[in-house]
N, C-alpha and C positions, 0 to 999 in steps of 0.2 A: 504494500500500500504506500503510495507516494504522498506523504503528508505535506511536503513542500509545494507540490503542484496543487493539492487541495486548497492550501492556504492562498495561493495565487488566484485561484478561481474564486474563492470567497471574497477576497479583497477587490477583485474586478467587479463582482456583483454589487458589493457595497458602494463602490465609487459611483456606479450607475444610480443608486438610490440617492446619494448626496448631490449628484448633478441635477436630479429632478427637483430638488429643493424640498424642504420640510422634513428631512431625515432627522432622527433623534441623535443627540450627542454630536461629536465631531468626528470627521474622518480620521484625524490623527489619533484620537482616543480609541476609536474602533480598531485601527491598525495595531495599536499597542496591545489591546485586549485579545485580538486575534493571534498575535505572535506568542503571547504569554499563556492564554487560556484556551486557544483553539476554538473560539466561539463563532458561529455564523452571525450575520447581521440581524437575522430574526431573533436569535437568542439575545444578542446585545441590546436590541432596541425594544423588543416586545415581550418575549417570554420571560426573561430574567431581569430586564431593565438594568443592564450593566452600567449604562450611562449615568445612573443615579447612585451606584454602589461604590463603596470604598474598596481598596485593594484587598483588605482582609475579608470582606464579604464576597468578593469575586472568587477568591481562592477556595471558597466552600463548594463551588459548583464543578461538575464534571460535564464537559460539552459532548455533543453528539459525535463530533470528529474524534475526540479522544477515546470515547467508548468504541467507535467503529474501528479504531486502530487496535484496541484490545481484542475485539472479536476476530479481526483479521489475523492477528498473531496467535491467539490461544484457543479459539474454538476448534474442536476436532473436525477433521474432514468428514468423518462419518456423520456427525451431527449436522454439518452444513448440508450434506446430501439429503438428509431427512427433511430439514426445514425449508430449504430453498424450493423444493419441488412439492407442490401441494398434493399430488397423487401419492408420493412417497409418504407424506405426513398422514394422509387418510388411511393408508395401509398399515403403517407402523403403529398408530394409536387407534386401531379399529375398535378396541373395547370402549372407547369414549365417543364413537361416531354412531349416531342413531338415525341418520338420514340416508336416503338413497343418493347415489352419485354415479356419474359416468365421465370418462375422459374422452372427449369428442374424437380425437385422432384414432382411438382404439375401438370406437363404436361403429356399428352399422347405421345406416339411415333409419332403418326400422326401430332400432334400439333408441336412437336419439328422439324420434317422433313419439315413441311410446312414453319416454321420460317426460317430455314437455307437454304431452297431452294429459298425463296422469297427475302432474303436480305443477304448481307455480314454482319456477326455478330461478336460481341465481346463476348467472354465467360470468366467469371470471378467468383471467389468465392463469395458467398453471404455475407460473413463476412470478406473478405480479406482486406489488407491494404498495403501501400507502393508499389503498382503496381505489387505485387507478384501473380503468378498463372494466369495471364491474357494472353489469346491467341486470335487469329483471325481466323475465318472460312469463306471461300469464297463460294458464292452460285454456282460458276462454278467449284467446287472442284471435285475430284474423290469420288463418293458417296458410294463406296463399304464398307467403314468402319463406315457408319452412325449409325448402330445399336450399335456398341461398343462405339462410341462417346456419344450416348444417355445414355447408361448405366453408363459410366464414369461420365457424368454430373449429373445424378441422385445420384450416390454414393457420389460424392464430393460436393453436394449441390451448383450447379453452376447456375448462372444467365446468361441468353442468351439475348443479347440486339442487336437490329438493329444498325448497324454502323451509327454514325452521320456524316453527311457531314457538315463540318464547312464552314463558309464564306471564300471567296477566300483569304482575307487578312491574316487570321490566318493559313489557309492551306499552304500558300506559304513557311512558315518557315521550315516545315518538313512534306511533304505530307503523309508519311507512318504512322504517328501517329495523333491522335486528340490532337491538341495543345489548351490547356485550360487556363483559368484564375482562380487562387486561390484568393478568396476574403475573408478576415477575418473580421467578424463583432463582435462588443460588443453590447449586447442587454439585455433588460428585456421586460416585457409584454407591457410597455408603450412607449418605444423609442428604437432606434437602430442607430448605426453609423458604417461606414466602417473604420477599423483601418489600413488595409494593402491590397495591391493588387499586385499580382505577375503573370507575363506571364510565362507559362511553356511550353517547347517545347521538343519533342523527338529528339533523335540523332541516326544516323546509321540505323540499321535494326530494331530498337525497335518500337513496336506498342503502347507504352505508353510514357507519358511525365513526369512521376513522377521523382522528383529529386533524390529520394533514389533508383531509378532504372536506374540512369545514365543520366537523362535528364538535360537540361540547362534552367535556369530560369533567369528572369530579373525583377527588381522592377518597379512598376507602380506608378506614382504620382496620388494619389487618388483624388486630386482636379480637374484634367483635363483629366485623363485617358491616359496620354502619358508616355511611358517607359522612365525612367530617369537614368537607370544604365546599365552597360555592363551585359552580361549574365555570369552565373557562375554555377558550379556544386558542389556537396558535397565534392569533392577532393580539393576544393579551386582554381581550374583552372578558369580563366576568359576569356571571349570571347567578343571582340568588335562586331563581326558579328557571325551569326549562323555558326557552323563548317561545316555544309553540304550545306545549301542554300546560305550562304554568305550575308544574309539580316542583316543589322545593327540593333542592339537592341535599342540604344538610339534614341529617336525621333519618334519611332513607335507609332501610335495612336490606342488604342483599339477601335474597332467599337462598337457603341451603349453603350458607357461607362455609361452614365446617366441612361439608362434603366437597366443596370446590377446593379448599386447601388440601385435603387429603388426596384428591385426584391428581392435582397438578404436581404435588410433591412426589407421588409414586411415579408419575410419568417422567418427571425431571431426573430421577435417579436412573431410570431405564435409558434415558437419552444420553447421559454422560456429558452434558454440555454445561459449561460454567454458569452462564446466565441465560435464562430463557424467558421470553414473553409469551404467555399463553392467552389466546383469546377464547373465552368460554362463555357459555350462556346456560341458564336453567331453562330447559324446554317446557312445553305445556304439560308434559308427563312428570315433571319434577326431577328429571335426570340432568346430570352435568354433561353438557355436550361441548366437545372441543370444536372450535371453528377452524383455527389454524394456529401455528406457532412461529416464533421468530427467534432464531439463534443469536441475534444481536439486537435486542430491544433498546429503543431510546429511553432515557430516564427523564426526558424533558417534561413529560406530563406531570410526573411527581414533583419535580423541582419547581415548576411553574405554579402548581396548585398550592404548595406550601410556602412559596416565596422565599425559599432558602435552598442551599445546595445540600447534596447528600454524598459528596465525594468521600468524606471521612468514613461514613458507614459502609458504603459499597466497597471501598478499598480494604476495609477491615475484614469483610466477609470473603473477599477474593483471597486475602492472605490466609484466613482460617481454613477455607475449603480447598484451596489449590496451592498454597505455599508460594504464591506469586506476590512479590513486593512491588507495588506501583508508586510512582511519585507524581 
């Protein structure tokens, strides 16, 4: 991983923001923060508001780029293979998958049509991320374009999954999307723990809840499963209540939280990956359902919601579980 080239790219992007006018802080200060703390302009200006913070406060944060370097260097190749490819993930963690799915390039047209005629389906890239390229197909659609849809899905290596119906409590936040819980684990083959939990909700017409696709998320107290922060998005906007449904974030109790913790910790030990971000939901049957996993999860949601960095805590766990000393 070329950190130097990544920094050059981030600095060039930030210069564009300052040239437009209205950017927060100063370019000189951002460049100093980039070189020392590896932060993107979005982290500097919005998510962490570095331009307001002292050097001591800035040093508490761990940036996306710094964590990306850690994952690049230390995540095992076998774990990357499981998590990068969504079909590999679905096969490996089949005990936690309760929905039907097919991989379009491996399916016949008849199997594809049967799937989208039987269920409302989510179609997404097999190796996609950040909620990009995701669409929804309804079983009561106009079916004249099914052949073209099939060919497009095969060409673009799309995964077709039965839409999951979440439990009523989670669905209420934003019925148009599947509102999930991002749970971050730290683990080795012998033990695992939950480091962070975040409730993620969609907004507006979006069918995905991903924060980088405009969703609003809120921090969960991992000891009791109760949401303890207001909602926020990557623009730094904060919400006491969900902007569409009006449901208050703070005080909401995640259904079956203890079951979620037990499931992700067991899965994390089997994966053998240092830090994993699990996207899970409680479905309408009360089961823990895994949506997907990320072998290199961002910690930005957690740090932005708490308005403080977690570098000290995550570095201590990496040292405890893997004997790796980070600075």
